[in-house]
C-alpha positions in Angstrom: 39.3 63.6 -53.1 40.1 60.3 -54.7 43.0 58.1 -53.6 45.9 58.0 -56.1 49.5 56.9 -56.4 51.9 59.7 -56.2 55.7 60.1 -56.6 57.4 62.8 -54.6 60.9 63.6 -55.8 63.8 66.0 -55.3 66.8 66.5 -57.5 69.7 68.9 -58.0 70.3 70.6 -61.3 68.6 72.8 -63.8 67.7 69.8 -66.1 65.1 68.4 -63.7 62.0 69.4 -65.7 63.5 68.1 -68.9 64.5 64.8 -67.2 60.9 64.4 -66.0 59.6 65.1 -69.4 61.9 62.5 -70.9 60.8 59.9 -68.4 57.0 60.4 -68.7 56.8 62.0 -72.1 58.4 59.3 -74.1 55.2 57.2 -74.6 52.7 59.9 -73.5 51.1 62.9 -75.0 51.4 66.3 -73.2 47.9 67.6 -72.9 48.6 71.0 -71.2 48.0 72.2 -67.8 45.0 71.2 -65.8 45.3 74.3 -63.7 46.1 75.0 -60.0 49.5 73.7 -58.9 49.7 71.2 -61.8 52.1 72.4 -64.4 51.1 69.9 -67.0 49.4 66.6 -67.6 50.6 63.8 -69.7 48.1 61.4 -71.1 48.9 57.7 -71.7 46.6 55.1 -73.1 45.6 53.9 -69.6 46.4 56.9 -67.3 47.1 60.6 -66.8 50.1 61.9 -65.0 49.8 65.3 -63.4 53.2 67.0 -62.9 53.6 69.7 -60.2 56.9 71.3 -59.6 55.8 72.4 -56.1 53.2 71.6 -53.5 51.8 72.6 -50.1 51.8 69.2 -48.3 53.0 69.1 -44.8 55.0 66.2 -43.4 52.5 63.7 -42.1 52.2 60.0 -41.1 56.0 60.0 -40.8 56.4 60.9 -44.4 58.7 63.9 -45.3 56.7 65.6 -48.0 58.3 69.0 -47.5 61.7 67.8 -48.6 60.4 66.5 -52.0 58.9 69.4 -54.0 58.2 67.6 -57.2 54.9 65.6 -57.4 53.8 63.2 -60.1 50.2 62.1 -59.5 49.1 59.0 -61.5 45.4 58.7 -62.3 44.1 55.6 -64.1 41.5 56.3 -66.8 39.4 53.4 -65.7 39.9 53.9 -61.9 41.8 50.6 -61.7 44.1 50.9 -58.6 46.2 47.9 -59.8 46.8 49.5 -63.2 47.5 52.8 -61.6 50.0 51.3 -59.3 51.7 49.5 -62.1 52.0 52.7 -64.1 53.3 54.6 -61.1 55.9 52.0 -60.4 57.1 52.1 -64.1 57.6 55.8 -63.9 59.2 55.5 -60.4 61.7 53.0 -61.8 62.4 55.2 -64.8 63.1 58.2 -62.5 65.5 56.0 -60.5 67.3 54.9 -63.7 68.2 58.6 -64.5 70.3 58.9 -61.4 69.1 62.5 -60.9 66.4 62.0 -58.3 65.7 61.0 -54.8 62.0 59.9 -54.6 59.4 58.0 -52.8 56.1 56.4 -54.0 53.0 56.8 -51.9 49.4 55.7 -52.1 46.6 58.0 -50.8 49.3 60.3 -49.2 49.4 57.8 -46.3 51.2 54.7 -47.3 54.8 54.8 -48.5 55.3 52.0 -51.0 58.9 52.5 -52.1 61.8 54.9 -52.0 65.2 55.5 -53.4 
């Protein structure tokens, strides 16, 4: 399993999926589900973002995954960790700007990089 940047989020309200779609779908192209727990994937010029509305991660490394059911996994098309992190941070800040979410950004499910 490759290491990626992931955003774990929680929010109240029925408009959460629509808010996520507005945040990541503005410049992206929805490419359908990639199966499993992933509900859909959005393709950008430099990355894919897999969106899952639930997950099975247990709390680990002092990170409370269980309280944040929404997961956005960013995968850079050229496997550039720097570009991947930049894309993840742009999405993270856009989620913050909506005022609807509580979220944290992690790398490789082990290193928490930011939270709000």
